[in-house]
C-alpha positions in Angstrom: 0.0 0.0 0.0 1.4 3.4 -1.0 -1.6 5.8 -1.1 -0.7 9.4 -1.5 -2.6 12.0 0.6 -2.3 15.8 0.4 0.7 15.9 2.7 1.9 12.3 3.3 2.0 8.8 1.8 0.7 5.7 3.6 3.5 3.2 3.6 2.0 0.4 5.7 1.0 -3.0 4.3 -2.6 -3.8 3.4 -4.5 -4.8 6.5 -2.0 -3.4 9.0 -3.5 -2.2 12.3 -0.9 0.6 12.9 -0.6 3.1 10.0 2.7 4.5 8.7 2.5 8.1 7.5 5.4 9.1 5.3 6.5 12.6 4.1 8.4 10.8 1.3 6.8 12.1 -1.9 9.5 12.6 -4.5 12.3 11.0 -2.5 13.6 7.3 -2.6 12.6 4.9 0.2 14.6 1.6 0.1 12.6 -1.6 0.5 14.6 -2.7 3.6 13.6 0.6 5.3 9.9 0.0 4.5 10.1 -3.5 6.0 11.9 -2.2 9.1 9.1 0.4 9.6 6.5 -2.4 9.2 8.3 -4.5 11.8 8.1 -1.6 14.3 4.4 -1.2 13.8 3.7 -4.9 14.7 4.5 -4.1 18.4 1.2 -3.5 20.2 2.5 -0.5 22.2 3.6 1.4 19.1 1.1 4.0 17.8 -1.3 5.6 17.1 0.9 5.6 14.0 4.6 6.0 13.0 5.6 9.1 11.2 8.3 8.9 8.5 10.5 11.8 7.5 11.8 12.3 3.9 15.4 11.5 4.9 14.4 8.0 6.0 16.8 5.1 5.5 17.6 1.7 7.1 18.9 1.8 10.7 19.6 -0.7 13.5 16.3 -1.8 15.0 14.4 1.3 14.0 14.6 3.3 10.8 16.6 6.5 10.7 14.3 9.4 9.9 11.3 8.1 11.9 9.2 9.2 14.8 8.0 6.2 16.9 5.4 7.0 19.6 4.9 4.3 22.3 2.5 3.8 25.2 3.9 2.2 28.3 7.1 1.0 26.8 10.4 2.2 25.4 12.7 0.7 22.8 16.4 1.5 23.5 17.6 0.5 20.0 15.1 3.0 18.5 16.8 5.8 20.3 20.2 4.2 19.3 23.7 4.7 20.7 24.4 8.2 19.6 22.0 9.5 22.2 21.2 13.2 22.1 23.0 13.6 18.8 21.9 16.9 17.3 22.7 20.3 15.9 23.7 23.7 17.1 23.9 27.0 15.1 24.7 30.6 15.9 24.6 33.7 13.7 27.3 36.2 14.1 27.6 39.8 13.1 30.4 38.9 10.6 29.7 39.1 6.9 31.3 37.2 3.9 33.7 40.2 3.3 35.1 39.7 6.8 36.4 36.2 5.9 39.9 35.7 4.4 40.3 34.4 0.9 42.3 31.5 2.2 40.2 29.7 4.9 42.7 26.9 5.5 44.3 28.6 8.5 41.0 29.1 10.2 40.0 25.4 9.6 43.4 24.3 10.9 43.1 26.4 14.1 39.6 25.1 14.8 40.8 21.5 14.3 43.6 22.1 16.8 41.2 23.6 19.3 38.4 21.0 19.0 39.6 17.4 19.0 38.1 15.6 16.0 37.7 11.9 15.1 37.3 8.7 17.1 39.9 7.2 19.4 42.5 9.0 21.6 43.0 11.7 19.0 39.4 12.8 19.4 39.9 13.5 23.1 41.4 16.4 25.1 45.0 15.7 26.0 44.6 18.5 28.6 41.1 19.5 29.6 40.6 23.2 28.8 39.7 25.4 31.8 36.5 26.5 30.1 35.4 22.9 29.6 36.2 22.1 33.2 34.2 25.1 34.4 31.2 24.1 32.2 31.3 20.6 33.5 31.4 21.7 37.2 28.3 23.9 36.6 26.4 21.2 34.8 26.0 18.5 37.6 26.7 15.9 35.0 29.5 14.2 37.0 27.3 13.7 40.1 24.3 12.5 38.0 26.4 9.9 36.2 27.8 8.7 39.6 24.3 8.1 40.8 23.5 6.1 37.6 26.6 4.0 38.1 25.6 2.9 41.6 23.1 0.5 39.9 25.0 0.1 36.6 28.8 0.2 37.4 29.7 -1.1 33.9 28.9 2.4 32.5 32.4 3.8 32.7 32.9 7.5 33.5 36.5 7.9 32.2 35.5 9.6 28.9 33.1 12.1 30.4 35.5 14.9 30.9 38.0 14.0 28.1 35.3 14.2 25.4 33.0 17.1 26.4 33.6 19.8 23.8 34.8 17.3 21.1 33.4 16.4 17.7 33.7 12.6 17.2 33.7 11.0 13.8 31.3 9.7 11.2 28.8 12.3 10.0 29.6 14.8 12.8 30.9 18.1 11.6 31.7 21.8 12.3 30.8 24.3 9.6 31.2 28.0 8.9 28.3 29.0 6.6 26.9 32.0 4.8 23.2 32.7 4.7 21.2 34.4 1.9 22.3 37.8 3.1 26.0 36.7 3.3 25.9 36.7 7.1 28.3 34.3 8.8 26.9 31.4 10.8 28.6 28.7 12.8 26.9 25.3 12.7 27.9 22.0 14.3 26.6 18.4 14.6 27.6 16.0 17.5 26.1 14.0 20.3 27.0 12.3 23.6 30.2 10.7 22.4 31.7 7.6 24.0 29.7 7.8 27.3 26.4 8.0 25.5 27.4 5.2 23.2 28.3 3.1 26.2 24.9 3.8 27.8 23.0 3.0 24.6 24.9 -0.2 23.9 24.6 -1.4 27.5 20.8 -0.9 27.8 20.1 -2.3 24.3 21.8 -5.5 25.5 19.9 -5.5 28.8 16.6 -5.1 26.8 17.6 -8.1 24.6 18.1 -10.2 27.8 14.8 -9.1 29.2 13.1 -10.1 25.9 14.4 -13.6 26.2 12.7 -13.9 29.6 9.3 -12.4 28.6 6.2 -14.4 27.9 4.4 -12.4 25.2 1.2 -12.7 23.4 2.8 -11.2 20.3 5.8 -11.7 18.0 8.8 -9.4 18.1 10.2 -9.6 14.6 13.7 -8.2 15.4 15.7 -8.6 18.6 16.8 -5.0 18.2 13.1 -4.1 19.0 13.6 -5.4 22.5 11.9 -3.0 25.0 11.4 -2.0 28.7 7.9 -1.8 30.1 6.8 1.1 32.2 6.7 0.0 35.8 9.8 -2.1 35.5 12.9 -0.8 37.4 15.0 -1.0 34.2 12.5 1.3 32.4 13.0 4.1 35.0 16.8 3.5 35.0 17.0 3.7 31.3 15.0 6.9 31.2 17.4 8.4 33.8 20.5 7.3 31.8 19.1 8.4 28.5 18.1 11.8 29.9 21.7 12.2 31.2 23.1 11.4 27.8 20.8 13.9 26.1 21.9 16.6 28.5 25.6 15.7 28.1 25.1 15.9 24.3 23.6 19.4 24.6 26.5 20.5 26.9 29.0 19.0 24.5 27.6 21.1 21.6 27.7 24.2 23.8 31.3 23.6 24.9 32.3 23.0 21.3 30.6 26.1 20.0 32.4 28.2 22.6 35.8 26.7 21.4 35.0 27.4 17.8 33.9 31.0 18.4 37.1 31.5 20.5 39.3 30.5 17.6 37.3 32.7 15.2 37.8 35.7 17.5 41.6 35.1 17.2 41.6 35.1 13.4 38.8 37.3 12.3 37.6 40.9 12.8 35.7 41.6 16.1 32.2 40.3 16.1 29.2 39.5 18.3 26.9 36.5 18.3 23.3 37.3 17.6 20.1 36.0 19.2 19.5 33.6 16.3 20.8 30.4 18.0 19.5 26.9 18.0 20.5 23.7 19.9 18.3 20.8 19.0 18.5 17.0 19.4 17.6 14.6 16.6 18.2 11.2 18.3 16.3 11.2 21.5 13.2 10.2 23.5 10.9 12.3 25.7 7.4 12.2 27.0 4.9 14.4 25.1 1.2 14.8 24.9 -0.4 14.1 21.5 -4.1 13.7 20.7 -5.0 13.7 24.4 -2.6 10.9 25.2 0.7 10.9 27.1 3.2 9.2 24.7 6.9 8.4 24.8 8.1 9.9 21.5 11.3 8.6 20.0 12.8 10.7 17.3 15.5 8.7 15.5 16.9 11.1 13.0 14.0 13.6 13.4 13.7 17.1 14.9 11.0 18.6 17.0 9.0 21.1 14.8 6.3 22.5 17.0 4.6 25.6 15.8 7.1 28.5 15.8 10.0 26.2 17.0 13.3 26.7 15.3 15.3 23.7 14.0 18.2 22.8 11.8 18.2 20.6 8.7 21.7 20.2 7.3 22.6 19.0 3.8 25.8 17.1 3.1 29.4 18.4 2.8 28.7 20.2 -0.4 25.0 20.9 -0.2 22.9 23.7 1.4 21.5 23.5 4.9 18.5 25.2 6.4 17.3 26.9 9.6 13.6 26.1 9.7 10.6 27.1 11.8 8.1 24.3 12.7 4.5 24.4 11.6 3.3 22.1 14.4 1.9 19.5 12.0 0.0 17.1 14.3 0.2 14.1 11.9 4.0 14.2 12.1 3.9 14.5 16.0 5.3 18.0 15.4 8.5 16.7 13.7 10.6 17.2 10.6 13.7 15.6 9.0 17.1 15.8 10.6 19.1 16.1 7.3 19.2 14.8 3.8 19.5 11.1 4.7 21.8 8.6 3.2 21.1 7.2 -0.2 23.9 4.7 -0.1 25.7 2.9 2.7 29.2 3.9 3.8 30.6 0.8 2.2 28.8 1.5 -1.1 29.9 5.1 -1.0 33.6 4.1 -0.7 33.2 1.7 -3.6 31.3 4.0 -5.9 32.4 7.6 -5.3 35.8 8.5 -6.7 38.1 11.0 -5.2 37.8 13.2 -8.3 34.0 13.3 -7.9 34.3 14.1 -4.2 36.7 17.0 -4.9 34.5 18.4 -7.6 31.4 18.2 -5.4 33.2 20.1 -2.5 35.2 22.5 -4.7 33.6 25.5 -3.1 34.2 24.3 0.5 37.4 24.4 2.6 37.4 20.8 3.8 39.1 17.5 3.7 39.5 16.2 0.1 41.0 12.8 1.0 39.7 9.2 0.7 38.9 9.2 4.5 35.8 11.2 4.0 34.5 9.7 0.7 31.6 8.0 2.7 30.4 11.5 3.6 30.6 12.9 0.1 27.5 14.7 -1.2 26.7 11.8 -3.6 26.1 9.5 -0.6 23.1 11.6 0.4 19.7 12.3 -0.9 19.0 15.5 -2.7 18.3 18.0 0.1 16.0 20.1 -2.1 13.8 17.1 -2.8 13.8 16.3 1.0 12.8 19.9 1.8 10.0 19.9 -0.9 8.6 16.7 0.7 8.1 18.3 4.1 6.7 21.7 3.0 3.8 21.2 5.4 6.1 20.4 8.4 8.4 23.4 8.3 9.1 26.7 6.7 12.6 27.8 5.7 13.9 30.8 7.6 17.5 30.8 6.4 19.4 29.0 3.7 23.0 28.3 4.5 25.9 27.4 2.3 29.1 26.2 3.9 32.5 27.7 3.2 34.4 25.6 5.8 33.6 22.1 6.8 35.5 20.1 9.5 34.8 16.4 9.6 35.9 13.9 12.3 
């Protein structure tokens, strides 16, 4: 079944009890992603329906680019392991004319100030004073210690070394220009190693619980293992995932401060303006929809309540957007979190040449080596088609084009 409505397509199979509403008109949706969505809707606590964003693609357990509401249960793998991953953006008083012709020195200085990549190189060798101060004010250390009393396997050793760091994969720092040539700073990161540890740990606990359960229904994928409200592990997971989401937000804040600090060293004097956004796109929280209290998991989706600002990035060579939510009830007040992958990382490395990558990013000061081929623009859906498919979810406030892109 793939019936098109005025604003969304129905993607569920004939006879399904839980609908799947997809804002996917004009964008590709892989068959595996459709099946994964249908698997999710077989669980009796999922609903009233699942909302699918135009950047949808296959994920682990749950589909990236989906909004999964649940009643009385929570699925850790739907939230994933990059808990609280999201975006931050700040507009400055700088203009394009204030930037040097050669942006490589600025990129290099930011890369020296903000550790990038995975492994030891992506951690602080010496924790900056500003990061230590931010951590002390946040209460994150004490909260994690409380979580560890029941779950000592969640190690705390990366907490301070990774706050204010980028990580790898699709995480990035960008300097962008908007339609009026004003300079913005935009970045994308999450809860780093500690959040990954929390996610992995609770996903495994949920799988073990699933093996013990006597159910009156079939769970088609062990990655859809869940905790039920009222169980101790449900509350403990909610506490841990809330910590990781707060850590992710603090991480983006610390990183933004470091980037702006480096820019002040190398560029004319400037101020930051009130246009600032810091939003998650991998998270779960309790929300009221249609008179019901639901646990809403956004896996690769952004909250887009009426008037709420959000960020939808393109790829390394494509445009990004600051958007304002329209509060569309059918989407549970959500929109896409980006362009969405159109090919896997493995496929991208095999199919995209270094020449193609360099041509696609010719206008951007960024890495041009084989290590970022899997993040090249061709690996992603057309951001303009993605934006067109969600016209009734958000309105575009600013269109940004990047001039510097730093990848982990």
